[in-house]
N, CA, C and O atoms as CSV, one atom per row, in Angstrom:
chain,resi,resn,atom,element,x,y,z
A,1,MET,N,N,0.869,-0.978,-0.257
A,1,MET,CA,C,-0.385,0.121,-0.108
A,1,MET,C,C,1.049,1.246,-0.079
A,1,MET,O,O,2.136,0.932,0.406
A,2,LEU,N,N,0.770,2.428,-0.642
A,2,LEU,CA,C,1.224,3.727,-0.356
A,2,LEU,C,C,0.930,4.176,0.414
A,2,LEU,O,O,-0.119,4.059,1.047
A,3,ASP,N,N,2.042,4.998,0.602
A,3,ASP,CA,C,2.371,5.781,1.922
A,3,ASP,C,C,1.708,7.328,1.217
A,3,ASP,O,O,1.984,7.710,0.080
A,4,GLN,N,N,0.919,7.969,2.053
A,4,GLN,CA,C,0.214,8.904,1.628
A,4,GLN,C,C,1.055,10.528,1.172
A,4,GLN,O,O,0.587,11.523,0.618
A,5,GLU,N,N,2.534,10.222,1.717
A,5,GLU,CA,C,3.571,11.381,0.991
A,5,GLU,C,C,3.811,10.997,-0.199
A,5,GLU,O,O,4.120,11.801,-1.079
A,6,GLN,N,N,3.698,9.650,-0.412
A,6,GLN,CA,C,4.498,8.899,-2.287
A,6,GLN,C,C,3.304,9.368,-2.561
A,6,GLN,O,O,3.359,10.598,-2.539
A,7,ASP,N,N,2.299,9.003,-2.797
A,7,ASP,CA,C,1.007,9.043,-3.493
A,7,ASP,C,C,0.740,10.576,-3.731
A,7,ASP,O,O,-0.098,11.250,-3.132
A,8,LYS,N,N,1.603,11.006,-4.715
A,8,LYS,CA,C,0.606,12.766,-5.094
A,8,LYS,C,C,-0.451,12.784,-5.807
A,8,LYS,O,O,-0.690,13.761,-6.518
A,9,SER,N,N,-1.293,11.695,-5.753
A,9,SER,CA,C,-2.525,12.105,-6.445
A,9,SER,C,C,-3.541,12.840,-5.734
A,9,SER,O,O,-3.946,12.548,-4.609
A,10,PRO,N,N,-3.818,13.519,-6.229
A,10,PRO,CA,C,-5.114,15.179,-5.328
A,10,PRO,C,C,-6.655,14.028,-4.647
A,10,PRO,O,O,-7.424,13.162,-5.063
A,11,ARG,N,N,-6.455,14.528,-3.831
A,11,ARG,CA,C,-7.816,14.200,-3.008
A,11,ARG,C,C,-9.315,14.183,-3.347
A,11,ARG,O,O,-10.102,13.243,-3.235
A,12,SER,N,N,-9.588,15.755,-3.899
A,12,SER,CA,C,-10.905,15.788,-4.421
A,12,SER,C,C,-10.521,16.423,-5.393
A,12,SER,O,O,-9.381,16.659,-5.793
A,13,ILE,N,N,-12.008,16.847,-5.974
A,13,ILE,CA,C,-12.058,18.171,-7.216
A,13,ILE,C,C,-11.364,19.517,-7.067
A,13,ILE,O,O,-10.950,20.230,-7.981
A,14,PHE,N,N,-11.309,19.738,-5.770
A,14,PHE,CA,C,-10.999,21.280,-4.998
A,14,PHE,C,C,-9.176,21.175,-5.038
A,14,PHE,O,O,-8.323,22.062,-5.058
A,15,ASP,N,N,-9.090,19.924,-5.037
A,15,ASP,CA,C,-7.284,19.900,-4.830
A,15,ASP,C,C,-6.998,19.822,-6.370
A,15,ASP,O,O,-5.927,20.385,-6.593
A,16,ILE,N,N,-7.606,19.296,-7.583
A,16,ILE,CA,C,-7.269,19.556,-8.942
A,16,ILE,C,C,-7.855,20.831,-9.017
A,16,ILE,O,O,-6.929,21.545,-8.633
A,17,VAL,N,N,-8.555,21.380,-9.202
A,17,VAL,CA,C,-8.921,22.484,-10.068
A,17,VAL,C,C,-7.363,23.904,-9.005
A,17,VAL,O,O,-6.670,24.623,-9.726
A,18,ASP,N,N,-7.202,23.954,-7.551
A,18,ASP,CA,C,-6.385,24.402,-7.336
A,18,ASP,C,C,-4.665,24.047,-7.771
A,18,ASP,O,O,-3.715,24.828,-7.819
A,19,ASP,N,N,-4.705,22.877,-7.992
A,19,ASP,CA,C,-3.585,22.619,-8.400
A,19,ASP,C,C,-3.437,23.029,-9.929
A,19,ASP,O,O,-2.320,22.671,-10.303
A,20,SER,N,N,-4.175,23.669,-10.990
A,20,SER,CA,C,-3.675,23.960,-11.816
A,20,SER,C,C,-4.139,25.489,-12.493
A,20,SER,O,O,-4.100,25.974,-13.624
A,21,GLU,N,N,-4.595,25.952,-11.141
A,21,GLU,CA,C,-5.102,27.133,-11.140
A,21,GLU,C,C,-3.152,28.129,-10.627
A,21,GLU,O,O,-2.572,29.082,-11.147
A,22,SER,N,N,-2.763,27.114,-9.277
A,22,SER,CA,C,-1.388,27.354,-9.145
A,22,SER,C,C,-0.335,27.553,-10.294
A,22,SER,O,O,0.508,28.447,-10.367
A,23,SER,N,N,-0.589,26.425,-11.260
A,23,SER,CA,C,0.128,25.981,-12.030
A,23,SER,C,C,0.553,26.709,-13.119
A,23,SER,O,O,1.694,27.096,-13.374
A,24,SER,N,N,-0.504,26.865,-13.759
A,24,SER,CA,C,-0.870,28.205,-14.733
A,24,SER,C,C,-0.229,29.369,-14.169
A,24,SER,O,O,0.586,30.006,-14.837
A,25,GLY,N,N,-0.470,29.627,-13.239
A,25,GLY,CA,C,-0.187,31.289,-12.180
A,25,GLY,C,C,-1.431,32.040,-12.801
A,25,GLY,O,O,-1.131,33.218,-12.611
A,26,HIS,N,N,-2.435,32.028,-13.322
A,26,HIS,CA,C,-3.527,32.649,-14.181
A,26,HIS,C,C,-5.023,31.962,-13.565
A,26,HIS,O,O,-4.813,30.752,-13.643
A,27,ILE,N,N,-6.153,32.120,-13.104
A,27,ILE,CA,C,-7.000,32.286,-11.733
A,27,ILE,C,C,-8.413,32.625,-13.695
A,27,ILE,O,O,-8.626,33.677,-14.297
A,28,GLU,N,N,-8.918,31.300,-13.955
A,28,GLU,CA,C,-9.424,30.990,-14.647
A,28,GLU,C,C,-11.439,31.987,-14.367
A,28,GLU,O,O,-12.278,31.218,-13.897
A,29,GLN,N,N,-11.811,33.059,-14.580
A,29,GLN,CA,C,-12.788,33.520,-14.145
A,29,GLN,C,C,-13.793,32.915,-15.452
A,29,GLN,O,O,-13.455,32.641,-16.603
A,30,HIS,N,N,-15.131,32.827,-14.805
A,30,HIS,CA,C,-16.045,32.267,-15.380
A,30,HIS,C,C,-17.141,33.166,-15.474
A,30,HIS,O,O,-17.501,33.877,-14.536
A,31,PRO,N,N,-17.726,33.141,-16.701
A,31,PRO,CA,C,-18.957,34.635,-16.374
A,31,PRO,C,C,-19.913,34.271,-15.713
A,31,PRO,O,O,-20.068,33.105,-15.350
A,32,LEU,N,N,-20.856,35.401,-15.404
A,32,LEU,CA,C,-21.974,34.854,-14.294
A,32,LEU,C,C,-22.963,34.272,-14.741
A,32,LEU,O,O,-23.293,35.005,-15.674
A,33,THR,N,N,-23.654,33.462,-14.711
A,33,THR,CA,C,-24.885,32.267,-16.085
A,33,THR,C,C,-25.766,34.159,-16.144
A,33,THR,O,O,-25.762,35.222,-15.522
A,34,MET,N,N,-26.377,33.519,-17.317
A,34,MET,CA,C,-27.417,34.991,-18.013
A,34,MET,C,C,-28.760,34.643,-16.884
A,34,MET,O,O,-28.960,33.486,-16.516
A,35,ASN,N,N,-29.566,35.728,-16.440
A,35,ASN,CA,C,-30.880,35.172,-16.253
A,35,ASN,C,C,-31.962,34.925,-17.536
A,35,ASN,O,O,-32.002,35.644,-18.534
A,36,PRO,N,N,-32.966,33.562,-17.248
A,36,PRO,CA,C,-33.629,34.041,-18.122
A,36,PRO,C,C,-34.387,35.222,-18.410
A,36,PRO,O,O,-34.823,36.002,-17.564
A,37,THR,N,N,-34.571,35.343,-20.132
A,37,THR,CA,C,-34.906,36.416,-20.707
A,37,THR,C,C,-36.594,36.231,-20.797
A,37,THR,O,O,-36.999,35.098,-21.057
A,38,SER,N,N,-37.619,37.349,-20.582
A,38,SER,CA,C,-38.866,36.892,-20.370
A,38,SER,C,C,-39.511,37.279,-21.981
A,38,SER,O,O,-39.384,38.396,-22.483
A,39,LEU,N,N,-40.092,36.322,-22.535
A,39,LEU,CA,C,-40.261,36.215,-24.025
A,39,LEU,C,C,-41.654,36.439,-23.893
A,39,LEU,O,O,-42.123,36.650,-22.774
A,40,ASN,N,N,-42.321,36.420,-24.835
A,40,ASN,CA,C,-44.193,36.426,-25.066
A,40,ASN,C,C,-44.089,35.282,-26.462
A,40,ASN,O,O,-43.221,34.626,-27.038
A,41,ALA,N,N,-45.349,35.500,-26.541
A,41,ALA,CA,C,-45.561,34.484,-27.927
A,41,ALA,C,C,-44.746,35.262,-28.828
A,41,ALA,O,O,-43.630,34.879,-29.180
A,42,PHE,N,N,-45.025,35.835,-29.031
A,42,PHE,CA,C,-44.416,36.633,-30.764
A,42,PHE,C,C,-42.373,36.645,-30.335
A,42,PHE,O,O,-41.418,36.062,-30.848
A,43,ASP,N,N,-42.426,37.030,-29.881
A,43,ASP,CA,C,-40.477,36.341,-29.195
A,43,ASP,C,C,-40.415,34.971,-30.002
A,43,ASP,O,O,-39.918,34.803,-31.116
A,44,ILE,N,N,-41.070,33.978,-29.141
A,44,ILE,CA,C,-40.837,32.620,-29.051
A,44,ILE,C,C,-41.131,32.371,-31.070
A,44,ILE,O,O,-40.430,32.022,-32.020
A,45,ILE,N,N,-42.393,32.749,-30.887
A,45,ILE,CA,C,-42.508,32.344,-32.389
A,45,ILE,C,C,-41.438,33.075,-33.843
A,45,ILE,O,O,-41.247,32.418,-34.867
A,46,SER,N,N,-41.005,34.133,-33.692
A,46,SER,CA,C,-40.110,34.906,-34.616
A,46,SER,C,C,-39.097,33.933,-34.523
A,46,SER,O,O,-38.495,33.627,-35.552
A,47,LEU,N,N,-38.748,33.275,-33.199
A,47,LEU,CA,C,-37.142,32.994,-32.888
A,47,LEU,C,C,-37.219,31.244,-33.695
A,47,LEU,O,O,-36.098,30.746,-33.791
A,48,SER,N,N,-38.337,30.385,-34.218
A,48,SER,CA,C,-38.411,29.451,-35.247
A,48,SER,C,C,-38.301,29.796,-36.408
A,48,SER,O,O,-38.860,30.702,-37.026
A,49,PRO,N,N,-37.507,28.999,-36.734
A,49,PRO,CA,C,-37.142,29.561,-38.151
A,49,PRO,C,C,-37.844,28.900,-39.489
A,49,PRO,O,O,-37.505,28.888,-40.673
A,50,ALA,N,N,-39.341,28.179,-38.542
A,50,ALA,CA,C,-40.308,27.658,-39.380
A,50,ALA,C,C,-41.135,28.672,-39.666
A,50,ALA,O,O,-41.661,28.711,-40.778
A,51,PHE,N,N,-41.438,29.851,-38.526
A,51,PHE,CA,C,-42.376,30.612,-39.008
A,51,PHE,C,C,-42.696,32.231,-39.216
A,51,PHE,O,O,-43.187,33.099,-38.494
A,52,ASP,N,N,-41.964,32.178,-41.098
A,52,ASP,CA,C,-41.474,33.861,-41.358
A,52,ASP,C,C,-42.689,34.552,-41.412
A,52,ASP,O,O,-43.644,34.378,-42.168
A,53,LEU,N,N,-42.535,35.312,-40.564
A,53,LEU,CA,C,-43.921,36.514,-39.973
A,53,LEU,C,C,-43.458,37.732,-40.651
A,53,LEU,O,O,-44.350,38.576,-40.736
A,54,SER,N,N,-41.894,38.206,-41.357
A,54,SER,CA,C,-42.251,38.581,-41.531
A,54,SER,C,C,-43.018,39.544,-43.416
A,54,SER,O,O,-42.736,40.380,-44.275
A,55,SER,N,N,-43.513,39.074,-43.210
A,55,SER,CA,C,-44.789,38.950,-44.566
A,55,SER,C,C,-46.010,40.097,-43.777
A,55,SER,O,O,-46.260,41.302,-43.799
A,56,LEU,N,N,-46.251,39.519,-43.468
A,56,LEU,CA,C,-47.524,40.375,-42.268
A,56,LEU,C,C,-47.285,42.392,-41.603
A,56,LEU,O,O,-48.097,43.318,-41.575
A,57,PHE,N,N,-45.849,42.316,-41.192
A,57,PHE,CA,C,-45.637,43.582,-41.400
A,57,PHE,C,C,-44.473,44.099,-42.298
A,57,PHE,O,O,-43.580,44.690,-41.690
A,58,LYS,N,N,-44.335,43.968,-43.679
A,58,LYS,CA,C,-44.410,44.464,-45.026
A,58,LYS,C,C,-44.846,44.651,-45.867
A,58,LYS,O,O,-45.096,43.653,-46.543
A,59,LYS,N,N,-45.209,45.874,-46.386
A,59,LYS,CA,C,-46.211,46.165,-47.290
A,59,LYS,C,C,-45.224,46.137,-48.938
A,59,LYS,O,O,-44.477,47.081,-49.197
A,60,ASP,N,N,-45.360,45.078,-49.800
A,60,ASP,CA,C,-44.420,44.874,-50.684
A,60,ASP,C,C,-45.697,45.315,-52.381
A,60,ASP,O,O,-46.531,44.662,-53.009
A,61,LYS,N,N,-45.114,46.816,-52.475
A,61,LYS,CA,C,-46.294,47.434,-53.619
A,61,LYS,C,C,-46.605,46.638,-54.766
A,61,LYS,O,O,-47.691,46.606,-55.344
A,62,SER,N,N,-45.575,46.001,-55.050
A,62,SER,CA,C,-46.203,44.672,-56.742
A,62,SER,C,C,-46.538,43.917,-56.406
A,62,SER,O,O,-46.527,43.104,-57.330
A,63,CYS,N,N,-47.055,43.332,-55.254
A,63,CYS,CA,C,-47.779,42.160,-54.923
A,63,CYS,C,C,-49.584,43.029,-54.622
A,63,CYS,O,O,-49.864,43.880,-53.779
A,64,ARG,N,N,-50.398,42.450,-55.567
A,64,ARG,CA,C,-51.759,42.785,-55.262
A,64,ARG,C,C,-52.497,42.304,-54.821
A,64,ARG,O,O,-52.780,41.198,-55.281
A,65,SER,N,N,-53.289,42.835,-53.633
A,65,SER,CA,C,-53.835,42.161,-52.526
A,65,SER,C,C,-55.366,41.383,-53.289
A,65,SER,O,O,-56.013,42.167,-53.984
A,66,ASP,N,N,-55.768,40.345,-53.210
A,66,ASP,CA,C,-56.740,39.433,-53.684
A,66,ASP,C,C,-57.708,39.682,-52.663
A,66,ASP,O,O,-57.446,39.986,-51.499
A,67,ALA,N,N,-59.075,39.505,-53.267
A,67,ALA,CA,C,-60.542,39.383,-52.286
A,67,ALA,C,C,-60.973,37.901,-52.689
A,67,ALA,O,O,-61.251,37.391,-53.774
A,68,ARG,N,N,-60.919,37.416,-51.390
A,68,ARG,CA,C,-61.581,36.124,-51.844
A,68,ARG,C,C,-63.430,35.856,-51.372
A,68,ARG,O,O,-64.025,36.642,-50.634
A,69,PHE,N,N,-64.061,34.638,-51.969
A,69,PHE,CA,C,-65.418,35.034,-51.335
A,69,PHE,C,C,-65.744,33.443,-51.643
A,69,PHE,O,O,-64.920,32.621,-52.044
A,70,THR,N,N,-67.229,33.190,-51.343
A,70,THR,CA,C,-67.947,32.100,-51.511
A,70,THR,C,C,-69.344,32.350,-51.584
A,70,THR,O,O,-69.964,33.282,-51.071
A,71,THR,N,N,-69.831,31.279,-52.381
A,71,THR,CA,C,-71.819,31.579,-53.167
A,71,THR,C,C,-72.122,31.053,-53.896
A,71,THR,O,O,-71.687,31.035,-55.047
A,72,GLN,N,N,-73.089,30.379,-53.372
A,72,GLN,CA,C,-74.912,29.233,-54.183
A,72,GLN,C,C,-74.214,29.729,-55.353
A,72,GLN,O,O,-73.437,28.983,-55.949
A,73,ASN,N,N,-74.444,31.058,-55.784
A,73,ASN,CA,C,-74.842,31.265,-57.569
A,73,ASN,C,C,-73.843,30.572,-58.228
A,73,ASN,O,O,-72.953,30.016,-57.585
A,74,SER,N,N,-73.895,30.532,-59.744
A,74,SER,CA,C,-72.911,30.402,-60.609
A,74,SER,C,C,-71.807,30.675,-61.150
A,74,SER,O,O,-71.809,31.901,-61.042
A,75,ALA,N,N,-70.602,30.335,-61.797
A,75,ALA,CA,C,-69.793,31.792,-61.647
A,75,ALA,C,C,-70.735,32.780,-62.959
A,75,ALA,O,O,-70.807,33.996,-62.786
A,76,SER,N,N,-71.515,32.046,-64.420
A,76,SER,CA,C,-72.418,32.469,-65.390
A,76,SER,C,C,-73.245,33.773,-64.299
A,76,SER,O,O,-73.530,34.834,-64.855
A,77,THR,N,N,-73.509,33.643,-63.116
A,77,THR,CA,C,-74.461,34.839,-62.536
A,77,THR,C,C,-73.633,35.564,-62.020
A,77,THR,O,O,-73.837,36.717,-62.400
A,78,ILE,N,N,-72.508,35.475,-61.115
A,78,ILE,CA,C,-71.352,36.168,-60.677
A,78,ILE,C,C,-71.143,37.569,-61.742
A,78,ILE,O,O,-71.388,38.775,-61.774
A,79,VAL,N,N,-70.519,36.492,-62.555
A,79,VAL,CA,C,-70.212,37.576,-63.938
A,79,VAL,C,C,-71.137,38.548,-64.441
A,79,VAL,O,O,-70.740,39.693,-64.658
A,80,SER,N,N,-72.357,38.210,-64.657
A,80,SER,CA,C,-73.241,38.846,-64.958
A,80,SER,C,C,-73.630,40.025,-64.041
A,80,SER,O,O,-73.845,41.154,-64.481
A,81,ARG,N,N,-73.698,39.723,-62.874
A,81,ARG,CA,C,-73.455,40.461,-61.616
A,81,ARG,C,C,-72.665,41.908,-61.795
A,81,ARG,O,O,-72.884,43.090,-61.528
A,82,LEU,N,N,-71.701,41.177,-62.356
A,82,LEU,CA,C,-70.343,42.191,-62.098
A,82,LEU,C,C,-70.439,43.476,-63.266
A,82,LEU,O,O,-69.826,44.543,-63.239
A,83,GLU,N,N,-71.441,42.977,-64.307
A,83,GLU,CA,C,-71.189,43.638,-65.898
A,83,GLU,C,C,-71.921,44.313,-65.342
A,83,GLU,O,O,-71.424,45.429,-65.190
A,84,GLU,N,N,-73.190,44.202,-64.808
A,84,GLU,CA,C,-74.375,45.307,-64.440
A,84,GLU,C,C,-73.436,46.031,-63.614
A,84,GLU,O,O,-73.278,47.061,-64.269
A,85,VAL,N,N,-72.824,46.117,-62.737
A,85,VAL,CA,C,-72.790,47.007,-61.760
A,85,VAL,C,C,-71.288,47.906,-62.208
A,85,VAL,O,O,-70.841,48.946,-61.726
A,86,ALA,N,N,-70.781,47.072,-63.265
A,86,ALA,CA,C,-69.801,47.969,-63.635
A,86,ALA,C,C,-70.340,49.017,-64.922
A,86,ALA,O,O,-69.586,49.879,-65.373
């Protein structure tokens, strides 16, 4: 069995850290942990690459706006009514 004076292995993790700091002469400072940021639903959605919400806020002048509707009438009835109005 080895005598403690012959055994140079560290006894705890603190011995390892202390040994590495003393051998380099430089104490490494770790940054403080960051606090969690408060995010709302819009922030979370905008972080996802699958959801591109930019089209909701950018007005593209070259893009025309479309209107859609549903009806029970035939297409010829709708076209004739539009011709009457025009």
